[in-house]
N, CA and C of each residue as an Amber inpcrd file, in Angstrom:
protein
   645
 -72.0870000  27.0420000  46.8790000 -72.2590000  26.5160000  48.2260000
 -72.9290000  27.5700000  49.1060000 -73.6870000  27.1120000  50.1010000
 -74.3870000  28.0190000  51.0020000 -73.4560000  28.4240000  52.1360000
 -73.3370000  29.7190000  52.3520000 -72.5470000  30.2340000  53.4520000
 -73.4420000  30.7750000  54.5390000 -73.0060000  31.8360000  55.2000000
 -73.7900000  32.4770000  56.2510000 -73.4940000  33.9630000  56.2290000
 -74.5000000  34.7530000  56.5940000 -74.3100000  36.1990000  56.6510000
 -73.7240000  36.6480000  57.9870000 -73.5730000  35.7260000  58.9250000
 -73.1420000  36.1120000  60.2690000 -71.7030000  36.6220000  60.3160000
 -70.8620000  36.2130000  59.3580000 -69.4700000  36.6360000  59.3920000
 -69.1360000  37.7620000  58.4370000 -70.1280000  38.4660000  57.9360000
 -69.8840000  39.5480000  56.9810000 -69.3580000  40.8020000  57.6690000
 -68.5590000  41.5680000  56.9240000 -68.0110000  42.8180000  57.4290000
 -68.1240000  43.8970000  56.3590000 -68.2110000  45.1280000  56.7890000
 -68.2440000  46.2370000  55.8370000 -66.9790000  46.2180000  54.9920000
 -67.1540000  46.4500000  53.6980000 -66.0260000  46.4360000  52.7800000
 -65.7590000  45.0940000  52.1410000 -66.4160000  44.0230000  52.6070000
 -66.2430000  42.7110000  51.9730000 -66.6460000  42.8130000  50.4980000
 -65.8570000  42.1620000  49.6410000 -66.1900000  42.1370000  48.2200000
 -67.2530000  41.0710000  47.9710000 -68.2750000  41.4510000  47.1880000
 -69.3740000  40.5320000  46.9030000 -69.6960000  40.5510000  45.4210000
 -70.3610000  39.4870000  44.9800000 -70.8130000  39.3650000  43.5940000
 -72.2960000  39.0340000  43.6010000 -73.0680000  39.7990000  42.8730000
 -74.5100000  39.5690000  42.7730000 -74.8280000  39.0060000  41.3910000
 -75.5530000  37.9040000  41.3730000 -75.9660000  37.2730000  40.1260000
 -77.4790000  37.4060000  40.0070000 -77.9630000  37.7800000  38.8300000
 -79.4010000  37.9440000  38.6590000 -79.8270000  37.8860000  37.2110000
 -81.0430000  38.3680000  36.9820000 -81.6420000  38.3570000  35.6480000
 -82.1230000  39.7690000  35.3480000 -81.1710000  40.7100000  35.3510000
 -81.5070000  42.1260000  35.1870000 -82.3060000  42.3540000  33.9100000
 -83.4270000  43.0550000  34.0600000 -84.2680000  43.3630000  32.9080000
 -85.1540000  42.2240000  32.4640000 -85.0530000  41.0620000  33.1350000
 -85.9010000  39.9240000  32.7840000 -85.6210000  39.3510000  31.4150000
 -84.3780000  39.4230000  30.9700000 -84.0410000  38.9480000  29.6300000
 -83.8150000  37.4410000  29.5670000 -83.6750000  36.7970000  30.7320000
 -83.3830000  35.3690000  30.7440000 -81.9040000  35.0590000  30.6480000
 -81.0770000  36.0950000  30.6170000 -79.6340000  35.9290000  30.5650000
 -79.0440000  36.3590000  31.9040000 -78.2760000  35.4740000  32.5490000
 -77.6990000  35.8050000  33.8460000 -76.7450000  36.9850000  33.7300000
 -76.8530000  37.8870000  34.6960000 -75.9640000  39.0420000  34.7490000
 -75.1800000  39.0090000  36.0600000 -73.9860000  39.5850000  36.0430000
 -73.1130000  39.5770000  37.2150000 -72.7490000  41.0180000  37.5640000
 -72.9470000  41.3860000  38.8290000 -72.5820000  42.7160000  39.3160000
 -71.6390000  42.5300000  40.5000000 -70.5910000  43.3420000  40.5510000
 -69.6310000  43.2520000  41.6490000 -69.6160000  44.5460000  42.4490000
 -69.3430000  44.4180000  43.7320000 -69.2840000  45.5830000  44.6040000
 -68.7560000  45.1890000  45.9610000 -68.9810000  46.0570000  46.9320000
 -68.5790000  45.7880000  48.3060000 -69.7830000  46.0060000  49.2170000
 -69.7040000  45.4360000  50.4240000 -70.7590000  45.6480000  51.3980000
 -70.6150000  47.0470000  51.9900000 -71.7150000  47.7980000  51.9850000
 -71.6880000  49.1730000  52.4880000 -72.4430000  49.3410000  53.8080000
 -73.2920000  48.3660000  54.1660000 -74.0070000  48.4280000  55.4480000
 -74.5930000  47.0480000  55.7580000 -74.8060000  46.7960000  57.0370000
 -75.4220000  45.5550000  57.4990000 -76.6100000  45.8960000  58.4020000
 -77.5470000  44.9560000  58.5040000 -78.7230000  45.1290000  59.3690000
 -79.5000000  46.4020000  59.0060000 -79.6320000  46.6510000  57.7070000
 -80.3100000  47.8620000  57.2370000 -81.8220000  47.6940000  57.2720000
 -82.5200000  48.7570000  57.6360000 -83.9730000  48.8240000  57.5560000
 -84.3290000  49.9190000  56.5630000 -85.1880000  49.6050000  55.6030000
 -85.5570000  50.5740000  54.5850000 -87.0640000  50.5210000  54.3520000
 -87.5820000  51.5850000  53.7760000 -88.9860000  51.6420000  53.3730000
 -89.0520000  51.6880000  51.8600000 -89.7970000  50.7680000  51.2540000
 -89.9740000  50.7750000  49.8120000 -91.3680000  51.2960000  49.5030000
 -91.4810000  52.0950000  48.4590000 -92.7570000  52.6880000  48.0820000
 -93.3060000  52.0070000  46.8470000 -94.6150000  52.1140000  46.6660000
 -95.2430000  51.5160000  45.4950000 -96.0850000  52.5330000  44.7500000
 -96.6100000  52.1130000  43.6020000 -97.3710000  53.0170000  42.7390000
 -98.7480000  53.3550000  43.2980000 -99.1970000  52.6190000  44.3440000
-100.5110000  52.8670000  44.9240000-100.4500000  53.8600000  46.0780000
 -99.2660000  54.4030000  46.3610000 -99.1220000  55.3240000  47.4840000
 -98.8570000  54.6280000  48.7930000 -98.6720000  53.3120000  48.7680000
 -98.3850000  52.5620000  49.9780000 -96.8940000  52.3350000  50.1470000
 -96.5380000  51.7190000  51.2500000 -95.1320000  51.4390000  51.5060000
 -95.0070000  50.1880000  52.3560000 -93.8270000  49.5880000  52.3220000
 -93.5310000  48.4220000  53.1370000 -92.1710000  48.6290000  53.8010000
 -92.0450000  48.1540000  55.0220000 -90.8090000  48.2740000  55.7750000
 -90.0710000  46.9490000  55.7280000 -88.8160000  46.9880000  55.2860000
 -87.9680000  45.8080000  55.2210000 -86.8090000  45.9860000  56.1890000
 -86.4990000  44.9590000  56.9740000 -85.4710000  45.0850000  57.9990000
 -84.4440000  43.9690000  57.8760000 -83.2810000  44.2030000  58.4720000
 -82.2420000  43.1820000  58.5350000 -81.5210000  42.9420000  57.2260000
 -81.5010000  43.9200000  56.3320000 -80.9470000  43.7180000  54.9960000
 -79.4400000  43.9790000  54.9380000 -78.8090000  43.3390000  53.9600000
 -77.4260000  43.6160000  53.5940000 -77.4520000  44.6820000  52.4970000
 -76.6290000  45.7100000  52.6400000 -76.5550000  46.7480000  51.6060000
 -75.2250000  46.6360000  50.8600000 -75.2890000  46.7730000  49.5450000
 -74.1010000  46.7210000  48.7100000 -74.1790000  47.7920000  47.6350000
 -73.0230000  48.2130000  47.1470000 -73.0310000  49.1650000  46.0370000
 -73.0320000  48.4640000  44.6820000 -73.1670000  47.1310000  44.6800000
 -73.3660000  46.4140000  43.4160000 -74.6850000  46.9010000  42.8060000
 -74.6710000  47.3650000  41.5640000 -75.8530000  48.0350000  40.9870000
 -76.9520000  47.0620000  40.5580000 -77.7440000  46.6040000  41.5080000
 -78.8420000  45.6910000  41.1980000 -79.9440000  46.4210000  40.4420000
 -80.6280000  45.6670000  39.5670000 -81.7200000  46.2220000  38.7710000
 -82.9400000  45.3200000  38.8760000 -84.1440000  45.8310000  38.5050000
 -85.3190000  44.9690000  38.4720000 -85.0440000  43.7120000  37.6620000
 -85.4070000  42.5770000  38.2020000 -85.1120000  41.2850000  37.5710000
 -84.0280000  40.5310000  38.3050000 -83.1990000  41.2550000  39.0650000
 -82.1390000  40.6000000  39.8320000 -82.6710000  39.9220000  41.0930000
 -83.8550000  40.3170000  41.5340000 -84.4060000  39.7780000  42.7810000
 -84.4440000  38.2550000  42.7630000 -84.0300000  37.6640000  43.8650000
 -84.0370000  36.2080000  43.9910000 -82.7240000  35.5660000  43.6300000
 -81.8230000  36.3220000  42.9950000 -80.5130000  35.7900000  42.6580000
 -79.5990000  35.7570000  43.8670000 -78.5030000  35.0200000  43.7940000
 -77.6060000  34.9030000  44.9390000 -76.6370000  36.0820000  45.0500000
 -76.3440000  36.4540000  46.2810000 -75.2500000  37.3710000  46.5810000
 -74.1230000  36.5110000  47.1540000 -72.9660000  36.5590000  46.5010000
 -71.8670000  35.6570000  46.8380000 -70.6900000  36.4030000  47.4560000
 -70.0530000  35.7460000  48.4160000 -68.7920000  36.2190000  48.9710000
 -67.8560000  35.0190000  49.0320000 -66.7120000  35.1520000  48.3790000
 -65.7380000  34.0560000  48.3200000 -66.3700000  32.7580000  47.8040000
 -67.2760000  32.8810000  46.8230000 -67.8850000  31.7260000  46.2010000
 -69.0090000  31.0840000  46.9830000 -69.3860000  31.6550000  48.1160000
 -70.4780000  31.1100000  48.9330000 -71.6530000  32.0770000  48.9600000
 -72.8660000  31.5320000  48.9460000 -74.0720000  32.3630000  48.9690000
 -74.2770000  32.9150000  50.3790000 -74.2800000  34.2450000  50.4870000
 -74.4950000  34.8780000  51.7850000 -75.7960000  35.6730000  51.8300000
 -76.4490000  35.8360000  50.6740000 -77.6930000  36.5880000  50.6540000
 -78.4970000  36.3100000  49.4010000 -79.7310000  36.7930000  49.3990000
 -80.6110000  36.6840000  48.2350000 -80.9300000  38.1030000  47.7770000
 -80.5880000  38.4030000  46.5260000 -80.7560000  39.7610000  46.0080000
 -82.1990000  40.2370000  46.1450000 -82.3490000  41.5020000  46.5190000
 -83.6600000  42.1520000  46.5520000 -83.5080000  43.4710000  45.8240000
 -84.1120000  43.5830000  44.6540000 -83.9810000  44.7930000  43.8430000
 -85.3530000  45.3790000  43.5950000 -85.3870000  46.5720000  43.0360000
 -86.6520000  47.1680000  42.6570000 -87.3870000  46.2380000  41.6980000
 -88.6990000  46.1750000  41.8250000 -89.5020000  45.3230000  40.9550000
 -90.7200000  46.0940000  40.5130000 -91.5410000  45.4830000  39.6720000
 -92.7260000  46.1570000  39.1470000 -93.5900000  46.6720000  40.2910000
 -93.8110000  47.9650000  40.3290000 -94.6730000  48.5560000  41.3460000
 -93.9470000  48.9770000  42.6010000 -92.7280000  48.4960000  42.8410000
 -91.9940000  48.8610000  44.0420000 -90.6710000  49.4880000  43.6540000
 -90.2090000  50.4470000  44.4230000 -88.9440000  51.1080000  44.1100000
 -88.1120000  51.2990000  45.3630000 -86.7920000  51.1270000  45.1990000
 -85.8160000  51.4440000  46.2160000 -85.1270000  52.7390000  45.7950000
 -84.3150000  53.2770000  46.6890000 -83.5220000  54.4440000  46.3300000
 -82.5290000  54.0690000  45.2410000 -82.4780000  54.8630000  44.1850000
 -81.6330000  54.5470000  43.0400000 -80.1600000  54.4510000  43.4580000
 -79.4800000  53.4280000  42.9550000 -78.0660000  53.2610000  43.2220000
 -77.7540000  52.3340000  44.3760000 -78.7470000  52.0030000  45.1820000
 -78.5380000  51.0890000  46.3030000 -78.9150000  49.6740000  45.8980000
 -78.1860000  48.7000000  46.4240000 -78.5410000  47.3060000  46.2220000
 -78.7090000  46.6490000  47.5810000 -79.7000000  45.7900000  47.7030000
 -79.9720000  45.1520000  48.9880000 -80.1230000  43.6460000  48.7900000
 -79.8420000  42.9110000  49.8550000 -80.0080000  41.4600000  49.8240000
 -80.5370000  40.9940000  51.1760000 -81.3570000  39.9600000  51.1300000
 -81.8390000  39.3090000  52.3520000 -80.7640000  38.3430000  52.8130000
 -80.3360000  38.3660000  54.0760000 -79.3430000  37.4030000  54.5400000
 -79.7860000  35.9740000  54.2530000 -78.8810000  35.1400000  53.7880000
 -79.2500000  33.7860000  53.4030000 -79.8150000  33.0120000  54.5810000
 -79.3610000  33.3060000  55.7970000 -79.8860000  32.6240000  56.9780000
 -81.3820000  32.9030000  57.1440000 -81.7760000  34.1640000  56.8820000
 -83.1870000  34.5310000  56.9700000 -83.9940000  33.8480000  55.8680000
 -83.4540000  33.8460000  54.6480000 -84.1590000  33.2270000  53.5260000
 -84.3930000  31.7370000  53.7720000 -83.3840000  31.0540000  54.3070000
 -83.5170000  29.6170000  54.5750000 -84.5450000  29.3740000  55.6760000
 -84.5480000  30.2270000  56.6990000 -85.5150000  30.0700000  57.7870000
 -86.9420000  30.2150000  57.2810000 -87.1810000  31.1910000  56.3810000
 -88.5190000  31.3840000  55.8140000 -88.8990000  30.1900000  54.9460000
 -87.9450000  29.6840000  54.1510000 -88.2160000  28.5150000  53.3040000
 -88.6130000  27.3120000  54.1500000 -87.9450000  27.1170000  55.2730000
 -88.2860000  26.0030000  56.1650000 -89.6720000  26.1980000  56.7730000
 -90.0180000  27.4520000  57.0840000 -91.3390000  27.7300000  57.6330000
 -92.4280000  27.4160000  56.6120000 -92.1980000  27.8100000  55.3570000
 -93.1720000  27.5150000  54.3020000 -93.2990000  26.0040000  54.1080000
 -92.1700000  25.3160000  54.0690000 -92.1810000  23.8620000  53.8670000
 -92.9330000  23.1580000  54.9890000 -92.8500000  23.7200000  56.2050000
 -93.5440000  23.1250000  57.3450000 -95.0160000  23.5300000  57.4050000
 -95.4320000  24.4410000  56.5120000 -96.8320000  24.8600000  56.4830000
 -97.2240000  25.7910000  57.6060000 -96.2630000  26.5350000  58.1570000
 -96.5420000  27.4310000  59.2820000 -96.7100000  28.8600000  58.7790000
 -97.9350000  29.3430000  58.7770000 -98.1810000  30.7090000  58.3580000
 -97.9310000  31.6630000  59.5200000 -97.6530000  32.9200000  59.1980000
 -97.4740000  33.9700000  60.1940000 -97.9230000  35.2830000  59.5790000
 -97.7420000  36.3720000  60.3350000 -98.1470000  37.6840000  59.8250000
 -97.3370000  38.0920000  58.6070000 -96.1520000  37.5100000  58.4300000
 -95.2870000  37.8920000  57.3120000 -95.0880000  36.7870000  56.2860000
 -95.5760000  35.5820000  56.5670000 -95.4120000  34.4500000  55.6500000
 -96.7760000  33.8440000  55.3630000 -97.1800000  33.8630000  54.0910000
 -98.4570000  33.2840000  53.6870000 -98.2380000  31.8760000  53.1670000
 -99.0360000  30.9330000  53.6740000 -98.9440000  29.5420000  53.2550000
-100.3440000  29.0500000  52.9070000-100.4760000  28.3620000  51.7780000
-101.7530000  27.7550000  51.4330000-102.6030000  28.6280000  50.5340000
-103.8930000  28.2650000  50.3720000-104.7910000  28.9890000  49.4730000
-104.8990000  30.4670000  49.8460000-105.1090000  31.3050000  48.8600000
-105.1760000  32.7490000  49.0650000-106.6080000  33.2080000  49.2870000
-106.7900000  34.0500000  50.3050000-108.1150000  34.6010000  50.5730000
-108.4770000  35.6440000  49.5120000-109.7810000  35.8260000  49.3100000
-110.2770000  36.6950000  48.2320000-111.4120000  37.5500000  48.7610000
-111.2280000  38.8870000  48.6840000-112.2810000  39.8110000  49.0990000
-113.1800000  40.1720000  47.9260000-112.5750000  40.3300000  46.7360000
-113.3750000  40.5870000  45.5410000-113.4840000  42.0300000  45.1300000
-112.4220000  42.8220000  45.3830000-112.4280000  44.2120000  44.9480000
-111.2310000  44.4860000  44.0520000-111.4460000  45.3360000  43.0430000
-110.3430000  45.8640000  42.2540000-109.9900000  47.2210000  42.8550000
-108.6960000  47.4420000  43.0480000-108.2660000  48.6190000  43.7900000
-107.6300000  49.6580000  42.8940000-107.8710000  50.9080000  43.2160000
-107.2770000  52.0090000  42.4840000-106.2990000  52.7640000  43.3600000
-105.9840000  53.9890000  42.9630000-105.0160000  54.8130000  43.6700000
-105.7200000  56.0030000  44.2980000-105.3740000  56.2980000  45.5480000
-105.9560000  57.4540000  46.2230000-105.5310000  58.7430000  45.5230000
-106.4620000  59.6590000  45.3900000-106.1340000  60.9470000  44.7810000
-105.6010000  61.9040000  45.8350000-104.9330000  62.9590000  45.3630000
-104.3400000  63.9340000  46.2740000-105.4240000  64.5450000  47.1610000
-105.1570000  64.6010000  48.4570000-106.0860000  65.2090000  49.3850000
-107.1600000  64.2610000  49.8960000-107.2030000  63.0430000  49.3760000
-108.2050000  62.0790000  49.8060000-107.7390000  61.3920000  51.0870000
-108.6520000  61.0980000  52.0280000-108.2550000  60.3810000  53.2400000
-107.5890000  59.0500000  52.8870000-106.6900000  58.5940000  53.7470000
-105.9770000  57.3520000  53.4600000-106.9190000  56.1560000  53.5020000
-106.6430000  55.1940000  52.6580000-107.4510000  53.9970000  52.5630000
-107.2140000  53.3470000  51.2160000-108.0110000  52.3350000  50.9030000
-107.9030000  51.6410000  49.6220000-109.1420000  51.9520000  48.7920000
-108.9470000  52.5890000  47.6450000-110.0540000  52.9890000  46.7790000
-110.5390000  51.7810000  45.9880000-111.8570000  51.5440000  46.0200000
-112.4640000  50.4310000  45.2960000-112.8390000  50.9010000  43.8940000
-112.1460000  50.3640000  42.8890000-112.4540000  50.7080000  41.4950000
-113.5570000  49.8310000  40.9200000-113.7080000  48.6300000  41.4740000
-114.7290000  47.7050000  40.9910000-114.9210000  46.5670000  41.9780000
-116.0710000  45.9200000  41.8830000-116.4050000  44.8130000  42.7830000
-116.8300000  43.6110000  41.9520000-116.2520000  42.4590000  42.2130000
-116.5840000  41.2400000  41.4680000-117.9730000  40.7490000  41.8660000
-118.8480000  40.5120000  40.8890000-120.2020000  40.0350000  41.2020000
-120.1640000  38.7350000  41.9980000-120.9660000  38.6660000  43.0570000
-121.0500000  37.4660000  43.8730000-119.9060000  37.2750000  44.8430000
-118.9700000  38.2060000  44.8880000-117.8140000  38.0960000  45.7820000
-118.2100000  38.4590000  47.2060000-117.3450000  38.1810000  48.1870000
-117.6400000  38.5850000  49.5710000-117.9230000  40.0770000  49.6920000
-117.1590000  40.9090000  48.9970000-117.3950000  42.3540000  49.0510000
-118.7620000  42.7070000  48.4850000-119.1440000  42.0710000  47.4020000
-120.4380000  42.3200000  46.7720000-121.5780000  41.9140000  47.6920000
-121.4080000  40.7860000  48.3850000-122.4910000  40.2580000  49.2300000
-122.7830000  41.1620000  50.4290000-121.7750000  41.9040000  50.9090000
-122.0300000  42.7950000  52.0490000-122.2820000  44.2310000  51.6090000
-122.2580000  44.4790000  50.2980000-122.6490000  45.7820000  49.7830000
-121.5580000  46.8240000  49.6900000-120.2980000  46.4120000  49.6120000
-119.2340000  47.3910000  49.3900000-119.3420000  47.8690000  47.9460000
-119.5640000  49.1550000  47.7070000-119.7820000  49.6320000  46.3400000
-118.4870000  50.0800000  45.6600000-118.5230000  50.1240000  44.3540000
-117.4340000  50.7270000  43.5990000-117.3640000  52.2040000  43.9720000
-116.1650000  52.7090000  44.1750000-115.9840000  54.0930000  44.6000000
-115.8140000  54.2510000  46.0900000-116.0620000  53.1780000  46.8520000
-115.8960000  53.2530000  48.3060000-114.4160000  53.3350000  48.6710000
-114.1620000  53.7710000  49.8860000-112.8090000  53.8280000  50.4210000
-112.7520000  52.8670000  51.6100000-112.0280000  51.7340000  51.4450000
-111.8990000  50.7750000  52.5380000-110.8720000  51.3180000  53.5230000
-111.2860000  51.4520000  54.7850000-110.4540000  52.0830000  55.8030000
-109.9970000  51.1280000  56.9060000-110.6290000  49.9600000  56.9950000
-110.2570000  49.0110000  58.0340000-110.4820000  47.5860000  57.5980000
-109.6330000  46.6830000  58.0960000-109.7760000  45.2700000  57.7420000
-109.2410000  44.4290000  58.8960000-110.1240000  43.6190000  59.4840000
-109.6920000  42.7460000  60.5800000-109.1770000  43.4890000  61.7880000
-109.7140000  44.6900000  62.0300000-109.2790000  45.4640000  63.1850000
-108.0350000  46.2910000  62.9390000-107.5110000  46.2680000  61.7030000
-106.3350000  47.0450000  61.3610000-106.7180000  48.2040000  60.4390000
-106.0190000  49.3140000  60.5720000-106.2640000  50.4720000  59.7200000
-105.6990000  50.2110000  58.3310000-106.4840000  50.5150000  57.3120000
-106.0420000  50.3960000  55.9230000-105.6140000  51.7710000  55.4460000
-104.3670000  51.8790000  54.9820000-103.8330000  53.1740000  54.5620000
-103.6460000  53.2900000  53.0560000-103.6700000  52.1560000  52.3500000
-103.4440000  52.1680000  50.9050000-103.9030000  50.8340000  50.3340000
-103.8810000  50.7450000  49.0070000-104.2080000  49.4700000  48.3610000
-103.2240000  48.3870000  48.7910000-101.9560000  48.7440000  48.9190000
-100.9420000  47.7670000  49.3090000-101.1900000  47.2460000  50.7100000
-101.5320000  48.1250000  51.6330000-101.7640000  47.6630000  53.0020000
-102.9630000  46.7250000  53.0680000-104.0130000  46.9800000  52.2510000
-105.1560000  46.0700000  52.2270000-104.7570000  44.7090000  51.6740000
-103.9930000  44.6960000  50.5710000-103.5470000  43.4210000  49.9990000
-102.7470000  42.6140000  51.0290000-101.8630000  43.2910000  51.7460000
-101.0500000  42.5990000  52.7420000-101.8890000  42.0540000  53.8870000
-102.9280000  42.7920000  54.2770000-103.8050000  42.3230000  55.3490000
-104.6150000  41.1100000  54.9030000-105.1380000  41.1330000  53.6760000
-105.9240000  39.9960000  53.1700000-105.0800000  38.7240000  53.1640000
-103.7930000  38.8570000  52.8470000-102.9100000  37.6900000  52.7790000
-102.6730000  37.0370000  54.1380000-103.0280000  37.7170000  55.2140000
-102.8760000  37.1220000  56.5390000-103.9630000  36.0870000  56.8380000
-105.0040000  36.0860000  56.0090000-106.1630000  35.2350000  56.2800000
-106.2710000  34.1010000  55.2760000-107.1230000  33.1480000  55.6050000
-107.3740000  31.9950000  54.7380000-108.8100000  32.0370000  54.2440000
-109.0820000  31.4050000  53.1020000-110.4650000  31.3150000  52.6380000
-111.3610000  30.7210000  53.7210000-112.5480000  31.3160000  53.8940000
-113.4700000  30.8470000  54.9140000-113.4060000  31.6400000  56.2040000
-112.3210000  32.4020000  56.4130000-112.2320000  33.2420000  57.6090000
-113.2590000  34.3630000  57.5520000-113.8300000  34.6950000  58.7130000
-114.7500000  35.8200000  58.8200000-113.9710000  37.0340000  59.3270000
-114.0730000  38.1440000  58.6150000-113.2810000  39.3360000  58.9180000
-114.1680000  40.5770000  58.8410000-113.9810000  41.4840000  59.7910000
-114.7360000  42.7370000  59.7730000-114.0480000  43.7340000  58.8490000
-114.8480000  44.3610000  57.9640000-114.3460000  45.3600000  57.0150000
-115.0560000  46.6870000  57.2690000-114.2930000  47.7710000  57.2410000
-114.8720000  49.1080000  57.3840000-114.6110000  49.8880000  56.1090000
-115.6210000  50.6520000  55.6760000-115.4540000  51.4700000  54.4740000
-116.3250000  52.7140000  54.5630000-116.0930000  53.6280000  53.6580000
-116.8850000  54.8500000  53.5840000-117.2150000  55.1290000  52.1270000
-118.4060000  55.6900000  51.8830000-118.7640000  56.1200000  50.5280000
-119.6390000  57.3640000  50.6130000-119.8580000  57.9880000  49.4800000
-120.5470000  59.2880000  49.4570000-122.0290000  59.1960000  49.7920000
-122.6020000  58.0020000  49.7110000-124.0500000  57.8630000  49.8980000
-124.4120000  57.4050000  51.3080000-123.7780000  56.3430000  51.7800000
-124.1550000  55.7700000  53.0680000-123.2560000  56.2190000  54.2080000
-122.1680000  56.9300000  53.8890000-121.2410000  57.3310000  54.9380000
-120.3640000  56.1630000  55.3650000-120.0770000  56.0690000  56.6380000
-119.2110000  55.0040000  57.1490000-120.0180000  53.7400000  57.4100000
-119.4810000  52.6000000  56.9710000-120.1550000  51.3110000  57.1220000
-119.1660000  50.2680000  57.6140000-119.6610000  49.2690000  58.3030000
-118.8610000  48.0960000  58.6750000-119.6930000  46.8450000  58.4420000
-119.0360000  45.7630000  58.1170000-119.7150000  44.4770000  57.9190000
-118.6850000  43.3690000  58.0910000-119.1700000  42.1980000  58.4160000
-118.3090000  41.0280000  58.5240000-118.4390000  40.2030000  57.2570000
-117.3220000  39.9750000  56.5800000-117.3200000  39.1940000  55.3500000
-116.6950000  37.8390000  55.6150000-117.1470000  36.8490000  54.8690000
-116.5000000  35.5410000  54.9000000-115.7040000  35.4100000  53.6000000
-114.3820000  35.3910000  53.7310000-113.5070000  35.4460000  52.5760000
-113.6250000  34.1910000  51.7140000-113.5500000  34.3900000  50.4120000
-113.5990000  33.2760000  49.4580000-112.1750000  32.8650000  49.0970000
-112.0530000  31.9100000  48.1810000-110.7460000  31.4500000  47.7200000
-110.4020000  32.1550000  46.4220000-109.1760000  32.7070000  46.3580000
-108.7700000  33.4530000  45.1950000-107.5540000  32.8610000  44.5260000
-107.0490000  33.5100000  43.4850000-105.8830000  33.0280000  42.7690000
-104.6310000  33.1140000  43.6250000-103.6200000  32.2890000  43.3490000
-102.3760000  32.3370000  44.1280000-101.7240000  33.6980000  44.0390000
-101.0210000  34.0810000  45.1030000-100.3110000  35.3690000  45.1550000
 -98.8040000  35.1010000  45.1870000
């Protein structure tokens, strides 16, 4: 049954159900609530990071694969497990969950077709670059490892090896930040892109985004 996170207290006993390790076998972890309304920063393999807020913290030892499973208190769902996943890492030993009230609100927003800066709905925009990882000492941005022929990036002349530094008026600090910015747009939107390379220096151009695979 669906409960609410509004009545939770520190020390409440909780049970987290998930698919630890992606084996397809449900796993059960038990613990207590150690913090509420937590804000954390998760890091990724590209040198980027994302800020998550309003989380429930528990000492139940969640693992990659548990994400999306229910966090239960007294047999009622009070949260949705959020664990480390491919490319993203949390501090080892901590378990986090999204309050079920927040998860339901986002689900209703998606069902209603209302996109926002944090919720993507509908076809995915496509810039057409393969991204790499910034090397030590390199200015922040998204490194272009390759460009898809005929893509929006190709049509405006973004070369392989360039460093994308801006997108839609926002600063690009990593491959992850660029991916997140692209998801704010829809196919057909015109967006200004800024980049730098060793030959032409700093460049800007307006691209018209194409339609890409679902994210």
